C-alpha positions, 0 to 999 in steps of 0.5 A: 241353859247356857248362853251358847244354847240361847244364841242358837235357839234364838235363830229358830225362835218360832220353831221352838213354839211347835217343837219342844226338844233340847236339840233343835234341828231345822231341815238339817240345821243343828244348834249346839244343844244336847238331844238329837232330832234329825231332818224333822223325824226321830232318829232310829235308836240302838246301843253304842256299845257294840259288844253289848246288844240292846233290846230297847226300841222306839216307835216312829211318830212320823212316816220314814219318808224323804225329808225334802229340801226344806233347808234350801227353802230356809237358806234361799231367801224365802219369806219363812226366813223373815218370819223367823228373824228376831232382830233383838235376838240376833243382836244379842247372839254370841255375846256371852259365849265363854272362851278359854283364856288361852288360844291355840298357837298353830305355829308353836313347835308343840303342835307338830306342824313345824319342826323348827323355830326358823321354819315356823318364823318363815311360815308366819312371815309369808302368811302375813304377806299373803294375807295383806295381798288377799284381805287388805281390801276387805274391811272386816277381815283387815280389821281382824288382821290388824287386831291379830297383829297387835296381839302378836306384838304383845305375845311373849313367845313372839318369834322376832325374825326379819320378813322373808322375801322373794329374790328378783331372780327367783327360780319358780317351778310350779305345775300351775299356770302362772303369768308372773315370776313372783308368787305374791304378784300371782296371788294378786292377779288370781284375785281378779279371776276367782270369786274368792281365794284363801291360802294358808301355810299349815306346816313346814320342816327343815330339809337341809341347810337353807332348804325348807318344805312348807305345806299349804292349802289353797281354796278358791271359789270357781267363777261359775254361776254355781260357785264350786269351791276347789281345794288343793293341798300341796307343798313348796320346797324353798331355798334361801340365800345366805342371808336366810331371808331371801328365797332364791328358788321355789318348787311346788308340788300339788298333792294327788297331782303327779302330772298335768292330766292328774291335775286336770282331773283333780280340778274337774272333779271339784268344778263339776256340779256335785249332785247333793249340792244341787239337790240341797241348792241354797242350803249352804255354799259349796263345801271345802272337801278334804283332799284325797289321793286315790291309791286303789279302788277294788271290790268296793274298797277304796284306799286313799292318802290324806295330806297333813292337816289341822283339825278341830278335835272334840271328844267326850265319854259315852254316858248313854247307849247307842239309843242316844246317838251321841256320836252322830251329832257334833257336841256342844263344846266344839263351837267357838262362835255363832254364825248369823244367817238371817236379817239384813244382808250386811249383818249376816256372816259369810261362812265356809263349810268343810266336809267330811266330819270324822267320828271314832268310837273306842275305849278310853283310858280314864279312871272311873273316878277322875281323881282316883289314885293310880291303879284303879280299874279303868273305865269301860265306857266308850270314848267318842271323838271327832276330827273336823277339818278347818276351813282354809280361811280360818287358818290363814287369818289366825295365828292363834285359834280360839278354843271353846269354853272349858265347861259345857253346862249341857254335858252329862255328868261323867262325860268329861268333854274336851276340845282342842286342835290336833295336827294330823300327819300324812295318813293312809286309809281304806274305806267302804261306802255306807248309807247309814250312820255311825252308831247303826247296828250294821257297823260291826259287820261292815268293819269286819268285812273291811278288815278282811278285805284289807288283809286279803289285799296285803295291806297293814292296818294301824293298831291301837295300844290294845292291839286292835285296828283303828276304825273311823266313820266319815260323815260325808253328809255333814258340813262344819261351817267356819267364820273367822272366829272358828266353828259356829254351825253344823249342817246335816244334809238329808240323803237316802240310805241307798245313796251310800254317801258315808264311809266306814274306814280303817287306818293303814300304815303309810 
């Protein structure tokens, strides 16, 4: 049993006494082990290879009824938490997790988020100054920043450029209401209004001599009693003086908000209480939702644009069938840390959930024998891959993002588990709502319906190397939870099928 598995099981030690299964899910809370159990009942089983119908079935050992709101009780301070709390296990949690020797430098040109050394250097300088404003009074995060700064100073690939600053006569054009002429001063003032605020510069490109465009993500917790989290994605076009370090002009644009009315709608849609947050109240904090710009909605199909973003991207080759539901759960090798949710308040981790998690099921190009010579017949098993949005804070705090362990002891032989961070450029997609799961038998029919509607509307789908449309599945009922060290927990909400909470999607040409 891997250390990671021991850590996650330790938080639910008493549950193990009554439920003997490799994967532990308590009212929707998943620990990174191998087999699946969802919301206290066995999952219906089908084959994951759509072209190969399966005849296997299982008998339900419990009634197929609502799972209730047990997760809310578990996370809401109920006495059950104290019964499950093991102080020794909590102290030992996470000590033996193996990480790759190298981390992922999100400012590296090889990532694709930045197109030049100068733009990447500007982004790093501004990010460091933003972090100083936002986190200098937080002891834990300030220690992390100092540690990261020390690591950067010893980094052989450090970009040695002077700090960028805002000129005294800065011209600042922004759709947001501001009370200062300096962005840093405005961020400092915003800390007094919002319950929490994070700002990450996630990408950038050179527009022309002295002009650059920086992409950013802003996440705030609105000051109301239900603490909704509002996420804005946008870009700032900055012009520098001849010294290349003094910004003289900045023009901000918010993704999906072309005017004030659109901005108010964008904010209102996130501030308004979300039904499922209320239903599962106390289960997790409000999640950061990936921004979407609605292009059209017609006949049950919605067309969106998704801004550029960095995602956690685990993958593995399907070693079973649809019966195993391997695509339905985030695999073990995605996690870089453990989140402590029990015990004394000061010992618990403050985490930020993100949603949705995107799942793709497609063919892989790996040979049947990984060490086989070129020319061998390709493996016809499926490749399962996930795209998990990062929290804004995790990106803001870290230049070098931790990577999971190279080897997953729990992985099936021949699964070839991999995990990295991947930069996704601007995307355009079409989706249809669906209340089931990614490996349901009905998915094939829904994909066909979606493809036909896309063609009917005159849209052009993206094709893979084999000339087939690129489909995906959005798990809107799943939340990925991050702390400053990365992905540490995944939460699965219970939602009835008639709610149509999830979405089947197809990639479109932008």
